[in-house]
Phi, psi and omega in degrees: 000314180297322179296319179296318178296321178296320179295317180298318178296322178296318178297314180298321178295318180294322178295315181296317178298318180297314180297310184298313183291323181292317178296320180298318183287329175297316179297315181296314182290328177295319177295320182294316186271319184275309185281321185260353174072039176251098191264012192269076188293318184291316177296320178300320179296323177296322176294321176305312184289326176296314179296321177301314181298312182294326176296315179291327177298314178296319181298318180286330175293329178273007176069028174287334173206158179261122177293148180233128182290137176235145181311128187301321181297319180294312186288325178293314178300316180297313181296315180294322179296315180293320177296319179296320181297323178295314178298320180293323177296319177294320177295322178299318178296324182288328185261355181238165173290161179302319181298316181291325177296319177297322177296324177300315180294323178295326183289346183296322181296303181298327179292321177296316178302316180297314181297316181293326178292317184284311189265329181255359178058030179279141182254131176247125181291162177298326179296316179296316180298320179295317180296322177294323178297316178297316179301309182296323178297316180295313179296322178298316178297320185284326192242338184273126179243265181279145179233087179257125183258145168212155189298309183297317179298321180293319178296315179298322179294317179298318178294321179296316179299312183298311183292324179294314180297312181296320179298317181288324176295319177297323179303314179291316185293316181298316181298320184281317184284323182264001178056047176249149179279166178298322179295316180296319180292317179296319180298318181287325189265336186300325178298323181287322175297315180297320184298313183292324179285326178294324180286316185270337187306308181301324180288317178297315182294321179293323179295322183276327187250348184063024178232157180257123183298328181275349176261004182286144179273106186272111175274162178303326180293316179297315179300319179299316180290326177296315178298316179299316179298318180294321180292318177295325182298330176302315179292321179298311182295318180296313183291329177299309180294324181294314182295313181296323181289323183271341180241257180196162177301324180293316179299321178297320179293322175300316178298323178299322179286332172297319177299320179301315180296320179294319179295318177299316180294319178298315180300324181285314187283321185257325183259356179057041173293155178301134183217141182233174177299327178298318178297316182296314179299316180299316180296318179296318178296318180297316179297322176297318177297320177296320179297317177299314180300315180298316181298311182293323179297313180295316180299316181291325177295317179296322180295320179296320178295317180296321180293327181278340186299314180302328179297313180293325179292322178296323178295319179296323182295324182276351185288126180292342182284334183275326179061210183291333179296319178296321180292318179296320178298320178296319181292320177301320180296320180293322179294325178291000000 
């Protein structure tokens, strides 16, 4: 029981860390890109991953965690896939309207459900599917505005969805199948993610912004915000792997939409961004969908534990080491 409570507290802590760090980095990056005019998102992400790797390198040298070797082919493929998905998402934003980009992000949940159902034989109850539908409807109402389609943008969005879903499913699968922690996996994969974004980032950013990241005039304020963004990103990257590893890719995406609602609310209350009744209704519907998802997820988890409990109790009952005391203890539990 204590172990189960500890696990639940760990999950709640990872969710809270993910929300707090993600909202913080959105605020920091918004100031960096909008207020200070630093538009190089893909290159900035490569710096995030480099700082993450060096931070974890120092941490393992100080014995905060033990690195675990993972097959090189697996980790290289995983790292390159995740790095590519980030670049594709940025390209999707550059070639599509904001509304269509938001639709791309919304499509990640149903696509993940489909992939896990087909390839991993995972079952999602009707209750979970309904709660996800309510959530997506709410986020769509709150955040989707214009929907302008073009062929290249649509192809980039499809590729971004596919690579993001597969990358997140791999994050969960590798941690569980290879018995590696989120920290160990992030430490092994971050150099490859950083490498592909560092190589492609300047070209992607120049294509999207018509500016050269290395020709930019870096003021002390901009450098300060870049350093702050990189430090917050260490927590963002760590909590991302932690949440996906301890829960599931779908839960992580649900959490991502909670962050969207929080960022929208923050922008309205503190930054006085334009806000309408449609935004408010959408956020309320999305929060209701998240509440439903949380309720059904917890209920189904408890049911699975309850269904598995008699099996373990029967094993205890048959154990010669427990004797009659073990049987009496089992009976007391049933009477209770």
